[in-house]
PyMOL commands that place a pseudoatom at each C-alpha (Angstrom):
pseudoatom trace, name=CA, resn=MET, resi=1, chain=A, elem=C, hetatm=0, pos=[0.000, 0.000, 0.000]
pseudoatom trace, name=CA, resn=LYS, resi=2, chain=A, elem=C, hetatm=0, pos=[1.424, 3.344, -1.049]
pseudoatom trace, name=CA, resn=GLN, resi=3, chain=A, elem=C, hetatm=0, pos=[1.391, 6.033, 1.636]
pseudoatom trace, name=CA, resn=THR, resi=4, chain=A, elem=C, hetatm=0, pos=[1.603, 9.782, 1.238]
pseudoatom trace, name=CA, resn=TYR, resi=5, chain=A, elem=C, hetatm=0, pos=[3.927, 11.487, 3.701]
pseudoatom trace, name=CA, resn=LEU, resi=6, chain=A, elem=C, hetatm=0, pos=[3.351, 15.167, 4.484]
pseudoatom trace, name=CA, resn=THR, resi=7, chain=A, elem=C, hetatm=0, pos=[5.189, 17.807, 6.458]
pseudoatom trace, name=CA, resn=THR, resi=8, chain=A, elem=C, hetatm=0, pos=[3.290, 19.777, 9.101]
pseudoatom trace, name=CA, resn=ASP, resi=9, chain=A, elem=C, hetatm=0, pos=[2.829, 22.720, 6.716]
pseudoatom trace, name=CA, resn=GLU, resi=10, chain=A, elem=C, hetatm=0, pos=[1.526, 20.479, 3.920]
pseudoatom trace, name=CA, resn=LEU, resi=11, chain=A, elem=C, hetatm=0, pos=[-0.938, 18.781, 6.290]
pseudoatom trace, name=CA, resn=ALA, resi=12, chain=A, elem=C, hetatm=0, pos=[-2.082, 22.180, 7.567]
pseudoatom trace, name=CA, resn=GLY, resi=13, chain=A, elem=C, hetatm=0, pos=[-2.940, 23.213, 4.018]
pseudoatom trace, name=CA, resn=LEU, resi=14, chain=A, elem=C, hetatm=0, pos=[-4.984, 20.070, 3.406]
pseudoatom trace, name=CA, resn=ILE, resi=15, chain=A, elem=C, hetatm=0, pos=[-7.038, 20.053, 6.606]
pseudoatom trace, name=CA, resn=LYS, resi=16, chain=A, elem=C, hetatm=0, pos=[-7.286, 23.858, 6.958]
pseudoatom trace, name=CA, resn=TYR, resi=17, chain=A, elem=C, hetatm=0, pos=[-5.647, 24.027, 10.390]
pseudoatom trace, name=CA, resn=ASP, resi=18, chain=A, elem=C, hetatm=0, pos=[-2.752, 26.226, 11.389]
pseudoatom trace, name=CA, resn=ALA, resi=19, chain=A, elem=C, hetatm=0, pos=[0.570, 24.335, 11.478]
pseudoatom trace, name=CA, resn=ARG, resi=20, chain=A, elem=C, hetatm=0, pos=[1.100, 25.557, 15.038]
pseudoatom trace, name=CA, resn=THR, resi=21, chain=A, elem=C, hetatm=0, pos=[-2.245, 24.055, 16.110]
pseudoatom trace, name=CA, resn=ILE, resi=22, chain=A, elem=C, hetatm=0, pos=[-1.234, 20.710, 14.641]
pseudoatom trace, name=CA, resn=ARG, resi=23, chain=A, elem=C, hetatm=0, pos=[2.109, 20.750, 16.461]
pseudoatom trace, name=CA, resn=GLU, resi=24, chain=A, elem=C, hetatm=0, pos=[0.805, 21.982, 19.826]
pseudoatom trace, name=CA, resn=ARG, resi=25, chain=A, elem=C, hetatm=0, pos=[-2.764, 20.671, 20.155]
pseudoatom trace, name=CA, resn=LEU, resi=26, chain=A, elem=C, hetatm=0, pos=[-3.372, 17.757, 17.778]
pseudoatom trace, name=CA, resn=LYS, resi=27, chain=A, elem=C, hetatm=0, pos=[-0.041, 15.922, 17.811]
pseudoatom trace, name=CA, resn=ASP, resi=28, chain=A, elem=C, hetatm=0, pos=[0.013, 13.263, 20.544]
pseudoatom trace, name=CA, resn=SER, resi=29, chain=A, elem=C, hetatm=0, pos=[-3.623, 13.827, 21.537]
pseudoatom trace, name=CA, resn=VAL, resi=30, chain=A, elem=C, hetatm=0, pos=[-5.489, 13.168, 18.287]
pseudoatom trace, name=CA, resn=LEU, resi=31, chain=A, elem=C, hetatm=0, pos=[-2.636, 12.337, 15.946]
pseudoatom trace, name=CA, resn=LEU, resi=32, chain=A, elem=C, hetatm=0, pos=[-0.677, 9.372, 17.276]
pseudoatom trace, name=CA, resn=GLU, resi=33, chain=A, elem=C, hetatm=0, pos=[2.896, 8.371, 16.510]
pseudoatom trace, name=CA, resn=GLY, resi=34, chain=A, elem=C, hetatm=0, pos=[3.053, 5.163, 14.508]
pseudoatom trace, name=CA, resn=ARG, resi=35, chain=A, elem=C, hetatm=0, pos=[-0.512, 5.531, 13.241]
pseudoatom trace, name=CA, resn=HIS, resi=36, chain=A, elem=C, hetatm=0, pos=[-0.762, 9.128, 11.989]
pseudoatom trace, name=CA, resn=TYR, resi=37, chain=A, elem=C, hetatm=0, pos=[2.877, 10.181, 11.864]
pseudoatom trace, name=CA, resn=ILE, resi=38, chain=A, elem=C, hetatm=0, pos=[6.405, 8.820, 11.914]
pseudoatom trace, name=CA, resn=ARG, resi=39, chain=A, elem=C, hetatm=0, pos=[9.874, 10.114, 12.699]
pseudoatom trace, name=CA, resn=PRO, resi=40, chain=A, elem=C, hetatm=0, pos=[11.980, 8.769, 9.830]
pseudoatom trace, name=CA, resn=PHE, resi=41, chain=A, elem=C, hetatm=0, pos=[15.374, 7.373, 10.766]
pseudoatom trace, name=CA, resn=GLY, resi=42, chain=A, elem=C, hetatm=0, pos=[14.736, 8.195, 14.447]
pseudoatom trace, name=CA, resn=GLY, resi=43, chain=A, elem=C, hetatm=0, pos=[15.241, 11.900, 13.846]
pseudoatom trace, name=CA, resn=ARG, resi=44, chain=A, elem=C, hetatm=0, pos=[13.372, 14.999, 14.936]
pseudoatom trace, name=CA, resn=LYS, resi=45, chain=A, elem=C, hetatm=0, pos=[11.540, 15.559, 11.649]
pseudoatom trace, name=CA, resn=ILE, resi=46, chain=A, elem=C, hetatm=0, pos=[7.905, 14.449, 11.634]
pseudoatom trace, name=CA, resn=LEU, resi=47, chain=A, elem=C, hetatm=0, pos=[6.122, 13.144, 8.540]
pseudoatom trace, name=CA, resn=TYR, resi=48, chain=A, elem=C, hetatm=0, pos=[2.346, 12.701, 8.680]
pseudoatom trace, name=CA, resn=ILE, resi=49, chain=A, elem=C, hetatm=0, pos=[0.639, 9.747, 6.959]
pseudoatom trace, name=CA, resn=TRP, resi=50, chain=A, elem=C, hetatm=0, pos=[-2.189, 11.274, 4.943]
pseudoatom trace, name=CA, resn=GLU, resi=51, chain=A, elem=C, hetatm=0, pos=[-4.222, 8.095, 4.347]
pseudoatom trace, name=CA, resn=SER, resi=52, chain=A, elem=C, hetatm=0, pos=[-4.469, 7.306, 8.089]
pseudoatom trace, name=CA, resn=ILE, resi=53, chain=A, elem=C, hetatm=0, pos=[-5.448, 10.868, 8.965]
pseudoatom trace, name=CA, resn=GLU, resi=54, chain=A, elem=C, hetatm=0, pos=[-8.049, 11.040, 6.184]
pseudoatom trace, name=CA, resn=THR, resi=55, chain=A, elem=C, hetatm=0, pos=[-9.620, 7.729, 7.247]
pseudoatom trace, name=CA, resn=ASP, resi=56, chain=A, elem=C, hetatm=0, pos=[-9.840, 8.714, 10.902]
pseudoatom trace, name=CA, resn=MET, resi=57, chain=A, elem=C, hetatm=0, pos=[-11.219, 12.177, 10.116]
pseudoatom trace, name=CA, resn=ALA, resi=58, chain=A, elem=C, hetatm=0, pos=[-14.032, 10.672, 8.049]
pseudoatom trace, name=CA, resn=SER, resi=59, chain=A, elem=C, hetatm=0, pos=[-14.921, 8.034, 10.638]
pseudoatom trace, name=CA, resn=ALA, resi=60, chain=A, elem=C, hetatm=0, pos=[-14.990, 10.576, 13.478]
pseudoatom trace, name=CA, resn=SER, resi=61, chain=A, elem=C, hetatm=0, pos=[-17.918, 12.498, 11.981]
pseudoatom trace, name=CA, resn=PRO, resi=62, chain=A, elem=C, hetatm=0, pos=[-20.517, 10.035, 10.680]
pseudoatom trace, name=CA, resn=LEU, resi=63, chain=A, elem=C, hetatm=0, pos=[-23.596, 11.264, 8.844]
pseudoatom trace, name=CA, resn=PRO, resi=64, chain=A, elem=C, hetatm=0, pos=[-26.973, 10.980, 10.570]
pseudoatom trace, name=CA, resn=GLU, resi=65, chain=A, elem=C, hetatm=0, pos=[-28.990, 8.009, 9.325]
pseudoatom trace, name=CA, resn=ALA, resi=66, chain=A, elem=C, hetatm=0, pos=[-31.635, 10.174, 7.659]
pseudoatom trace, name=CA, resn=ALA, resi=67, chain=A, elem=C, hetatm=0, pos=[-29.206, 12.521, 5.898]
pseudoatom trace, name=CA, resn=ILE, resi=68, chain=A, elem=C, hetatm=0, pos=[-28.482, 12.639, 2.184]
pseudoatom trace, name=CA, resn=PRO, resi=69, chain=A, elem=C, hetatm=0, pos=[-25.003, 13.941, 1.308]
pseudoatom trace, name=CA, resn=MET, resi=70, chain=A, elem=C, hetatm=0, pos=[-24.988, 16.946, -1.028]
pseudoatom trace, name=CA, resn=ALA, resi=71, chain=A, elem=C, hetatm=0, pos=[-22.376, 17.812, -3.665]
pseudoatom trace, name=CA, resn=ASN, resi=72, chain=A, elem=C, hetatm=0, pos=[-21.346, 20.988, -1.806]
pseudoatom trace, name=CA, resn=GLY, resi=73, chain=A, elem=C, hetatm=0, pos=[-20.365, 19.003, 1.302]
pseudoatom trace, name=CA, resn=GLY, resi=74, chain=A, elem=C, hetatm=0, pos=[-23.573, 19.631, 3.271]
pseudoatom trace, name=CA, resn=VAL, resi=75, chain=A, elem=C, hetatm=0, pos=[-26.392, 17.223, 4.011]
pseudoatom trace, name=CA, resn=CYS, resi=76, chain=A, elem=C, hetatm=0, pos=[-30.113, 17.209, 3.331]
pseudoatom trace, name=CA, resn=ASN, resi=77, chain=A, elem=C, hetatm=0, pos=[-32.072, 16.025, 6.368]
pseudoatom trace, name=CA, resn=VAL, resi=78, chain=A, elem=C, hetatm=0, pos=[-35.180, 14.039, 5.452]
for i in range(1, 78): cmd.bond("trace and resi %d" % i, "trace and resi %d" % (i + 1))
show_as sticks, trace
zoom trace
C-alpha cells in the first residue's frame, strides 16, 4: 500500500488548520505516533501519513442516518 507522507505545513494546508495548532494541540492527543505520523530514521523531523489521517477524520464524523449527502459538502435532512 502506497502512503503519502506530508510535512506539518503540507498537512495544515490540506485540513485547513494552522501548522502551530497541529504541532501543539493535535499531535500526541489526536494524531498518534506510529498511526498518523512517523519520525523517519529516528530523527526529529515528523512526517504525517495522509491516508491514516483522512480515514480517521471521516470516521470521526458520521452522517446521521436520515441525511443525504450533497455535492457541496452539506447534508439534506429528510
